[in-house]
Structure formats: C-alpha cells, structure tokens
N, C-alpha and C positions, 0 to 999 in steps of 0.2 A: 740843439735840434733845429732843422733846417725850416723855411716857413714860405711863404708864395713872397715874390717881390711886393714891396710897401705900396703900391699902385695896388696889388689885387687884396690887401690887408685888410684886417675889419677896421672899419675909421669911427666906430664908436664903442668909447668901453663900457664894460659891462653894468658898471655903476649907474651910468646914467639908463640904464633899462630897469633899474629895480623897481621905480615905483610904478609905472605903468604894470609890467608884468604883473605885480601884487594884484592889481585891478582886474585884470583880466584873468589872472586862476582862482579869482573868486568868483565872478563872473559863469568862465564854462565850467568850474566846478557846481555849482547850482543848476547850471544847462544840465547837467548829464547826471545831477545826484551823486556823484564821487566825493564818499567822507574823506580820503584823506592823499596829499599829494605831498610827494618830498622830491625837490630837484637839485643838479647841481648843473653848474657851468666850470667848466675847463678852459682854459687862455692859455697861452704864452709857457703851459709847465706848468702851471699853477691850478689850483682852485679859486675862481676866481668870485665863485658866487655858489653858495647854498640858499636854499630856502626851504621851508616846511610850511604846510598851511591841511586847517583841516583836524578830523580826526582819525586817529591810529585806531580807535573804538569806540563806536557808537553809544553804545549802550552804558559804559561807564564813562565817558566826555573824556576819554584820554586824547592826549594833543600829538601830533605827528611832531616829531623832530626831524636833523639832520643823522640822528643814532639809530630811531626808527626799522625795525627787522623788515621787509619785503619779500616776497617771493620772486622771481626776476623771469621767472616761467624760460620763455625761450631763450633769453640774452647768454644762458650757459653754456649753448653751444659753440658761443664765440670761446668760454674757456677751453670747454675739450676739443676744439681747435686747436688752439693753442699750445695744451698740452701735447697733443698728437706731434705739431711743430718740434717740440722740444724734444721727442724721441726720435723722431727726423733727422732732427740737428745732430742726435749724440749716437747716430748712426745703429741704434736699437730697432729700428721700422722705416725701411725704404716707402714713402706712401702714394708712393707711383705702382707697386707690386700688388698685388689679389689677395685681397684679405686670408686668402688661405692658405697662402705661403704660411701666416701668423696663425689662423685660429685654423686648422684643419676641421673642422667640425661645423664651419659657417655652411650655410647652404639655402638655395633659394629654390622656387619650383622649375626654374628654368637652368639647366644643365650649363648651358653657355655664361650665362650671368653670373652662375655660381664660380665658375673657375676666374671668370674674367673679370670682377667687380672689385676695385683697387679702394684701398683706403680713402683716398681723395673722391672717388665715387660717393662713397660713404657721408662725407662732409660738406660737398656739393651739391647732394642730395638727385643722383644721377645715376641709382641702382637699377630704375624701370620697377618699382617697387612702389606703389602709391600708399594712402596715409595707414591703412588698417587700425585707425588708432580705436578700437573698441576691443582690440587684440590686449592692449595695456590701462583702456580708461576707466574698467573694473577695479583697476587699484590693489587686483588678488594675486598677484604674480609679481615673483622675483628677477632683475633684470634676467639672470641666466638661464630663467625659463623660457623666457620671451626666444632669447639665440634659438632653442632649438624648435618652437613653433614657426620659423618664417619659411621655413620650404614649403611648407603647407597653405602659404598664404600664392594668392595668383596674382601675377606682373599686369600690367596694362600696356606699358610700353618695352620695348627693346632698350637695351644698355649703352647708357650716355647717349640717348635719341632727345628725352623729353625732364625738364627737372621738375622732378615731382617731390614735394615736400614729406618727410620721414623722419618720424620720431624713432620708430624701430632702430634706422640705421645708425640713429646716433647710441641707441645704448648699446648697439655692436662696438660703437669707438669705445665708449666708455669701459665696455670687456676686454677690447682690445688692449685696453692702457692698462688697465691690473695685469694681463696675463703680460705683459713687456717688462714692466715696472716691479713686477713682484711686488708693488703695493696696491691699496683700495682706491678706487677711484677718486674717494674723498682724502686720503691721505697722501696722495702722488699733488690735486690739485693743492692743498694746501702749504704742502712743504715746500713745491717748485713754484706755486705761484702766488697763492693770496696770504699765506706769511709774511712774505717776500716783500708784499704790499705794503703788509698793517691792516689788512680788509679783516673783519670778523664775518665770518662764511656760517652756514651749516647746509644739510642738506635733504631735511626730512622735516617733516610737520613739528612733531616730538620736539626737535631741538628747537623748530623758531620759536612754540608755544611757551616755552621754558626759558625761552632768553627776556630780560630786562624790557626790552622797547618792543616787541611784538604785535605785528600789523594786523588787524580781525579780517578777513577779507567780508566780497558783502558782493551780490548778483544782484541783477535784474529779471524782472517778468515783465514782459511787453513794457511797460512805463514804471513800474513799480520796485522800487526797491529794497531787497530780504537782506536778512542776514546767509552768505553762502555756504552750502552743502561743503563739509570735510571732505577734502577729495586729495589723496596723496599721490603726488608724481613715482610711478614707479619708471618711468625711463626716467634715471638718475641725471644722465649725464647730457640728458634733452633737454631738461627746463625746470631741476629739481633746488637749484644755489639760490639760498634766500642770502640776503645781507640788505647794506642802509645805501643811501644815496652816498653817503661821506666816502664808504666804500669802494663805489663803482666807479665814482672818480678817480681813485688812483689806478683804477684797470684802465680806464680812458688816458691816464696820464701815461703809465707803459706801453697804452700803441700809437697815440698820438709822439710818443719817443722813439718809435720805432725800435722798440724793444729795449729801451735806456728808461732805470727809473730810480730817481734820486741821487746820479752819479755811478749806479751799476747795472751791467748788463746784463738781462735775464735770458735775451736771444738775440740773433742779428736780425738787423735789419733787412738783409733778405728776404729771411723767410716773413717778419712782419708786412714785408710787401708784397709776398706770395701769397698768405690769410688775406690779401684785402684786394685780392685782383679780381675780376670781373672773371668769372670762369661759365656761366651755365645761363642761358637766356630763361626770364622768366614771364616776362610780358612786355609787350609795347607800351606807350606812355597812354594814362588815361587820364593824366591832367596836364594843362598846359606846362605848367612850373617843371614840370620832371622830366626826366628821359626815360629811356626802357628800364626795366629793370631787370637786374641780376643778380647775380648770387656768387660769391667766394668761395673761400672753406669758414663757415662758421658765420659769415655775416653777408650782409645783403651789401647792394651796390646800387649807386644812382645819382643823377646828378640833379639838382636842387638850383632852380634858377641860376643856370650856367657853375655852381660849386658842385665837386666831388665830393659823393657822400657816400662813408662805409658807415652802415648803421645794422641792428636788430630788433626787433620789438620781441615782447614776450604775453601771453594770452592762457587764461589758465581761467579757470571757474574761482568768483571772485580776485583775481588779480590782473591787472594788465600794466607795461611798462614799454620801455621805449631808451633804447643808447642811441644816439647820432654823434658819430665824428666826423668830422671836417681836416683831413690828414695833411692838404695843401694851405690850409689855414689855421693848425693848431689850434682849433675849436673843439670841444667836446660837449654835449647835453645829455644829461639822463633824467627822465621822471618817472616816477614809480609812483603808481596808484593800488588801492586797495578796493579795485571792484574792478567787476569781468571789463574785458577790453571795452575802452572808450575811445572818444578821440580827443580825450584831454592831454594824451602825451605829445598828439602828432601839435594839436593846437598849438603850445607853447612853445613846443621843440620850435617849430618853422616861425614864431614870433622872435623869439630872442635872436633866428639867425639873422632874418631881417633886420631884425635892428641893427647887428654888432656889421653890417654890411653897409650899413646907411640908406636904406632901401625906405622905401612905404612897404609897408606890413603887406601882404597878402588877409583879404578877409576870411580868413578859415574858419571863426566863429561865426559868422554866419551864412557861409556856403556850411558846414557840416552838419546845422541845426537844421538846414532848409530839406538834406538830404535825409536827414534823420526824421522828422516829420512827417517826409515820404513819404518812410518804409512802413513805419508805425500806422499811418493812412493806409496803407498799399494791406498791413496784417489781414484785417476782417476780409479785403478781397480774394486773396490766398484761401483763404478759411473756407470762404464761399466755394471757391475753384474747387479746391476738395473734395468738399459736401458734393457738388455736382456731378463730378467726376465716378460717384458711387453709382453702383446699378442697386436703387431702391427694389426692395420688395423681394429680393433672392433672401434664399435659406441656406443653410450648411448642408453639404449633402450627405453626410452622418450626424447619428446623437452626438452628441459633446461627450461622451465617454469613450468614444471609439476614436479620439484625438489625446486621450485621457496617454502618459508614456513618456519615454526621455527618450530627445535628441541629438546626436553626437557631433561637433567638427572637431577633424584633429589642432587647429589653431585654438577656434573660437569657443569651444568648451561644451559642455552639454545644458539646453533648456529644458526646461521639464514643463512638464505641462498636464494640469490636474482640474476633474470637471467638478464643482461643487455649487449649489446651491444656483442651480442652471443658468453658471456660468461656465466660463474658460478660466484659467487663471496660469501664467505662465510664472516663473522663475531662473534664473540664469547667472550664477558667478555672486549671489550676495542679493539682487537687485529682485524685486516682484512685483506684479500688478496683474490687475483683473481684463480679462481681454476684451473687447466689442467685436462683434463680426460686424468687417463691412460689408462684403459680398462676395456671394458664392464660398469658395474655399479660403478666404482671406480674410483674418482678422488683424486687430491693431490695438497698440501700446494707447494709454490716456497720456494725455499733456501732463505733467505732473512737476512743476518748477522747483518745489523743494526737496526733489529726492534724484538720484544719479539713475537715469534710464535713457535709451536712446527713444527718445518721446516722438507717437504717432508710428513708431516702426511697423510697416504693414508686413504680418507672418503670413503666409500662402501654403498650406497643406498641399502634399502631391500625392497621387497614389499609382499603384501600379493598374495594371492590364484589370485585373481583378474588383478591384475598388477596394481594396487594401492600403490603408494610410504608409506610407512608405517612408517621408522625408519630409521638412518643412524648408522654406527657402526664405531671408530677410535681405534687404537692400544695407546691410551694415559696411560695404563699403561702397560707395556708387559709382565710381569709374570704373570697377569690372561687375564679371556676374554676378548674381544674388549669393551670398553665400546659403550652402547647401549641409543642412544639417539629417545626417541619417537618424530612421529608430532605431531605437538601439532594444536589442531581444530585449523580449517582455514571456512571461506567461510560463504554461507548460514547457515548451522548447526549453527552457532553460533549465528544467528539472532533472535530476540525474535519475531520478528514481522513473519518470515518465519515458525518457530517454529507451531505460532498461526494456521497457514493455513493449517498445517499436520493434527490437530484436526478433528477426525470423524471414521467413521463406511468402514470398509476394508474388502471383502469379496475374501475369496481363495476355491472355491469346496463349503464344506457346514460350512468351520471354517469363524467366522467372528473375524477381529482383531480391537480392539476397542483402538483407540489412544485417546490420553488426559493430560491435561496440569497440573500439581502437582501449588501446592501453591510460586513454585520459578521458574515458567514458564517454569519447565523441563518437558520432553514428558517421557509418562507413556505408553506402549503396552501392552493390555490385550488379548491373546488369547481366545478362548474360551477352559475350560477344563483344561486350566495352570493358572499358578500364573501371577500376573502382574511383568512387566518385564522394569526395568529405561532403558532409551537410552541417551546413552551419546555424544555429538557432537565428529566427526570426521573428517569428511572433504567434502567442498562441500554441497551435500545436504546427505551424510552417516552417519550414529548414530551408534554405538557398541552397542549391549545390554549388559549392566554391568556386569550381574548374567551367562552369555555364550560366554563364550573363542570362540573366529572364527565365531560367529553369527554378523554381521552386517543388519541393516535396510536401504535403499535409499528410500527417496522420490521421487516420476516423478510428472510432470505437466506442464502445464505453466500458464496461469490465474488462473488454480483449481489443487491443488495437488490430481488427480485421480486416483494415484496407489501406491502401497507399493512396493517394489522389495527386497524380503530375501535371501541376500547373506549367506548362510551355508555350513556346511563342506559336508553335505550329496547332496548340489547343489544348484541350483538357483531356488526360487519360488516368483511369482505373484498374488499380490492381490488387486482387484479392488474397488474404493470407490464405495458405496453404499447409499443409501438415508438411516437416520437414523427414 
C-alpha cells in the first residue's frame, strides 16, 4: 500500500494519543450527554487502536465494547456505492448510463431527468430531486414502493446543476443492485463485501436488537436526553447497515488499501479512486481548517488542515456516526455513538488527526460547546418569533366539522382530519395528534419529542371559489412548493344509490342536460350541442366535470332530485328536472 512521502507521514504513533484521548472522550461525552462511544483507528494497513467508552444501554448499565453493534446510518452509502463499483467492474452495469437502461420503470416528475439521470448521478446526489424525506421517514413503506412514488415528487433543480442529498435516490441504487445481481441487497453486500472482510452486519432493527451486543439509541429534546423512539430505516441502501467499530475498521482498511484486504483484491484501485474522487460541489469553506465541501460516490471529500480527507457521517433518531479516511496518509478513524447526532464524533476524529500529524490540536471541544450553547439560548428567541408571526384573534372560516375528511397526495399518502371534543385531530401513516389553530385557515401540529411526527408542521386548508374545502397544503419538503393533498370524495356522491337518483333530464332555458349512468355506475352529463362529460364524485352532492377544470355540478332535492346547479368560472346556473 502506497503512502505519502515520509516528510508528510504522521509523526506520532497512535499509542501516544491513547491516554489523552480517553480523557477527552469522557469530557465530550459528558458535554453532549452521549451514553456510549466506540472508535477505531487504522494506520499503515492495520487496526492501530480501538476504544469503547460508556454504556450501550443506560437503563441496564451495559458497557460499550469494540463488538457493540450500532446503526451506522448514512455510512451505509459508501457500501452501496462500492457494490455499484463491483457491478460496473464486472460489466453488469455502466454507471455512466441512464438508470432507465437498467430499470425502465424509473420515473421522476421531469421527463428529461427521467431519461437522463445516470447511476452516478444517483450516487453523487445530482438528480435534481431534493430530500422529500417524509416519503420514507414514517417507516411504513418497502423500498420498491418508494420507487413508484418518485414520479410524483417535485424536483427543485435541473439535473446535474446542484448537489442535493437524497436518501430516495440511494434507495433506487439498492433496488438496482438487486435487479442486476439477482440477489437481495443484503445478500449482495454480505457475499461480495462484508463476509470477505470478516464483518458482522445486519440491516434492520429486529436483527440489531437480536444481536448479543446491541447498542440502545438515545435522543435529545432541547437539553434533555431521552430513550429514542424505535424508528426503522426503510431506505435500506441509504442508511440501514448495523455493525461494530471493529467491523468498520476492516471496511476502512479495504478503502485505504485501494481495494485490497489481507492480500486479496476485492476491486481495482482505479475504481476505489473513482469512488473517492470529488464530483459535486456542496459548499464553500465555513471553517478556516477546511476546504470546499465536495461529494464523490458514497463519500464526501474535503481537506482538513491541508490533508485530503474522504469521509461520510451518519445520523438518525438515536444514532450518530463518522468515518474518516486520509488516503494519502494511510489513516482511518471511525466513531460510532448511540445518541442522535452530536459533535462528539467530529471532536474526537479531528483531535486524533491533529495528534497523529504532530500538530497542536484545534480546540474543537470549546468551539462546538460555544456553538451549542448559543443554539440552545437562541431556541426561545426562535419560538418567540414564531409566536409573534401568528395573526392572533383570528378564527377558522368554517365549523371544525367542515374540515373533517381524508386528503391524499400520490406520493405522501393520505392525511385524515376528524373533529371531536372541540378540536381538529390529524392522522397520517400511523402518526396522529390534535391540531391547534394558528391563524385563519392554518392549523399546526404540536411538538412531541417522544413521538415521530413533523413537529409544529403548519397545515393550511384551501377552498374553491364557493367556499368549499378542497385541499390542504403543508411544507413537508421546504425547498419546493408546499405539498398539496386533494380532498378525497365523500358523502352522497360516493353512493351508487344516490347517483342512480340523479339520472334524468334537466332543463336550463332552452338547453336540456341529460344525466345517465355508464356501465360502472358513474354519472355522465350530456348537454345539448356539447360532448358528453364524465362526473367524478367530489363532496356531499357535488361532482366535478372531469374534462372541464373548475366546473362543478351539484344535485339538489329531497325525495326527488329535482334540480342541478352548475358552479362555473363564469357564474352559477340552475337546471330543473323535466319529464323525459
């Protein structure tokens, strides 16, 4: 394995760092209320140091060891991209080709992006699709289901113009691996990579919890630590791998070894270099010690105090991790924690790097603590500003019962509203909460740290020109327009018996409107001198004319439906029933 010249090589053995590192780890774990940490340092092709601190389970006081299994979250992306490199090397895939060459059903909302997005675009987050994380966060959908939903998601940028992190695109990469290999994603990763590296891995919470040494996750609410909710990662190829720091050390050895591990070559050096190469601009430097933030294929890249760094972090509710490679120096550092993302992995990683390079360590601990304290102090300011932005003393425009119903988006699913005990109640894909009225036609969710939900989400109800509630919108993906959920049909219009009562002839002036049923019990309207129009159920006794945007037909009458009201952009018109 080649390294930089001796002049650039590390100047300190890792053993000289150990006791100071132990002290720092205890301090930063206390600062950030992190229960457990496992770390490993690779140097010169070998595991030079492993450390385990604190508790993998606070309640039962079980210690972290080097074998403790953590969710590594988005470090998983480096495995998915490496698996793609294997398929590319074997000629089963050309990652410069469009995804649709291999997966014809792949669709984005933009037809050009659909046809042109390549496999490398998926792996470097350059598809034009922003996160849209609430499509998968609820944990109720299988990977293949999410592929079908992507065509309904708004893009925020043109293809290959902007780096935008996308778990959903990595989900597609996982499905592609299955399609091309004929194996499950999990089986391919195991047989081609982790088994050959002697790594113990799993891919879901059930298997993690069944392992002998599972870490238990913890999360923060403001400055209080709580046991984390149990939240599965359904975009498996984007973040679901569980392993130990010992296992991750072997993964780092493979990448620092340019595709070679213990004398066996798993993939060519040229492909490792391609995975590590910078492809997409993320951001300009925001700290003096770093260069531009860039992204490769499943790895981020940067420079730290002049040294090239190839790395990936990971974060999820209850977990925070960081894996950092210095390929030119033969150094790798992995830090796994069982707390929602904190600055502990970064603080320990950069301290080790500074010490190994013989430099005066940057005071990251003090710097990050100052930032955190400023953030916590500012939380109340933000809450106050949010409250100040409310238009107080306003009322909803409708009775609460009028908002009750189901509202659907083709990718985000169905939101349900019910009115009970003087409040509106929200339910969506297994989540539920009472809403509070914010102002006018906008309500909002509470903040409930113990439960999964989009805290403080603003939900705005939208009406048609007649004042009927027809949809709701919510900012579930901040960089695109609010996601609109259309109200689902409900009431008499959905009842075949009611529709049968609407059949007949109705006259408005000299025009006769004939209402009939088709073979599937759907209403059809045929006015004189016009084509036949299909009537789709809307709400109550209202139907929309499918072929005419903004035209609604309402049927009225008690024992007999005796009139039709046409709600049109140019006015409201009535037709009376006549004998046929």
